[in-house]
C-alpha positions in Angstrom: 0.1 0.0 -0.2 2.9 2.4 0.3 3.6 4.1 -2.9 6.3 7.1 -4.7 5.0 9.1 -7.2 7.7 11.7 -8.8 8.3 14.1 -11.6 11.4 14.3 -13.5 12.0 17.7 -11.9 12.3 16.0 -8.2 8.6 16.9 -7.3 7.2 14.0 -5.2 4.2 12.6 -3.0 4.6 9.7 -1.6 3.5 7.8 2.0 5.9 8.3 4.5 7.0 4.5 5.0 7.7 4.6 1.2 10.7 7.4 2.0 12.3 5.3 4.2 14.0 3.3 1.4 15.0 6.0 -1.2 16.8 9.2 -1.7 18.1 12.2 -3.3 21.4 11.6 -5.0 24.1 14.4 -5.9 26.9 12.9 -7.1 28.5 10.2 -4.7 26.4 11.9 -1.5 23.2 10.5 -0.7 20.1 12.8 1.2 16.9 11.7 2.8 13.6 13.2 1.9 13.7 15.5 4.9 16.4 18.1 3.8 14.1 19.0 0.7 10.6 18.6 1.8 8.9 21.9 1.3 11.1 22.4 -2.0 10.2 18.6 -3.5 6.6 17.6 -1.7 4.3 19.1 -3.7 1.3 17.1 -4.4 -0.5 20.1 -6.1 2.7 20.1 -8.8 2.4 16.4 -9.0 -1.0 15.9 -9.7 -1.5 18.9 -12.0 1.4 17.2 -14.1 0.0 13.7 -14.1 -3.4 15.6 -14.6 -5.2 13.5 -12.2 -7.0 16.2 -10.0 -9.7 18.7 -11.1 -8.5 22.4 -10.8 -10.5 22.4 -7.4 -8.7 19.9 -5.9 -5.3 21.3 -7.0 -6.1 24.7 -5.5 -6.7 23.2 -1.8 -3.7 21.0 -2.6 -1.5 24.4 -3.2 -3.5 26.0 -0.5 -2.4 23.1 2.2 1.0 23.7 0.9 1.5 27.7 1.4 -0.2 27.1 4.8 2.6 24.4 5.7 5.3 26.8 4.3 4.0 29.7 6.5 3.7 27.2 9.3 7.4 26.3 9.3 8.4 29.8 9.0 9.3 30.2 5.3 7.8 31.7 1.4 8.2 30.1 -1.8 11.0 33.0 -2.5 13.2 31.4 0.2 13.1 28.0 -2.0 15.6 28.4 -5.0 16.9 25.7 -7.4 20.8 26.0 -6.0 22.0 22.3 -4.5 23.9 23.6 -1.8 24.2 21.4 1.4 25.5 22.5 5.0 26.9 19.9 6.9 26.3 18.9 10.8 28.9 16.5 12.6 28.8 15.1 16.0 31.9 16.3 17.5 33.2 13.4 19.4 32.3 9.6 18.9 29.1 8.3 21.1 28.8 4.9 21.7 26.2 2.9 19.9 24.6 1.8 23.7 24.4 3.5 26.7 23.2 2.4 30.1 22.1 6.1 31.1 19.0 8.1 30.3 20.8 11.4 29.8 23.1 11.9 26.9 25.4 14.9 26.4 27.8 15.9 23.5 28.6 18.8 20.9 27.6 19.3 17.3 29.5 21.5 14.9 27.4 23.2 12.2 28.6 24.8 9.3 27.4 26.5 5.9 29.8 28.1 3.7 26.9 29.9 1.9 23.9 30.9 4.1 24.0 31.8 7.6 22.7 28.9 10.1 19.4 30.0 11.8 17.7 27.2 13.7 18.6 23.6 14.9 16.2 21.2 16.0 16.6 17.7 17.7 14.0 14.8 17.6 14.0 12.0 20.0 12.0 9.5 18.8 10.2 11.8 16.6 9.6 14.4 19.0 11.3 17.7 18.9 13.2 18.8 21.7 13.2 22.7 20.8 9.8 22.9 20.0 8.5 23.4 16.4 10.8 26.0 14.9 14.1 24.6 17.3 17.0 26.2 18.7 17.6 29.3 17.6 21.6 29.5 17.1 23.6 32.4 18.0 23.9 35.2 15.9 27.8 36.0 16.4 29.1 33.8 14.0 26.0 32.3 11.6 28.0 30.2 9.2 30.1 27.7 11.4 28.8 27.2 14.9 29.4 24.1 17.9 26.2 23.4 19.6 26.2 21.5 23.0 23.5 18.8 22.9 21.7 17.4 26.1 19.1 14.6 25.6 16.6 12.7 27.9 16.7 9.3 26.3 13.8 6.8 26.7 14.5 3.0 27.6 15.0 0.9 24.4 16.1 2.2 21.1 16.4 6.0 20.9 16.4 7.7 16.9 17.7 11.1 17.4 17.7 12.9 14.3 19.2 16.9 13.7 17.8 19.2 11.5 19.5 23.1 10.8 17.6 25.9 9.3 19.8 28.3 7.1 18.0 31.1 6.0 17.3 29.8 2.4 14.8 27.3 4.3 17.2 23.9 3.7 17.0 21.6 6.7 20.1 19.1 7.0 
């Protein structure tokens, strides 16, 4: 029951489970779909290009997309076609398994072209710093080290890092 539909331009719509098995590829690097979701997760464009939706349905899909952008704090003009990906690196090696419920470490964030804006950390799909994330320091907007403190649950914990740059791309 899972599916992915996409256009040659990269616009897609898919079930969440299907996205766990695919990635964007640029050169030899792979990027998960979440990194480009605001730009390319466009059911309105996809349904229109495949002629699968009425004009009323397409307007509803476009309105939902614009509402999602607004909720995330972005506008369509912030999403350009330049392929540039900022980097996030965990500063020290972390153990695969821990016996404690609290984990503390640092991450290095860098972007050579854009100013860093916000960092968000998710533990088991729960945002630690709320919907918009933690605002990053305005002193050095292109390179920062951030201390992370996480409360872990018993068992397996999936930790996901996202940080936003001014151009609305997340890593």
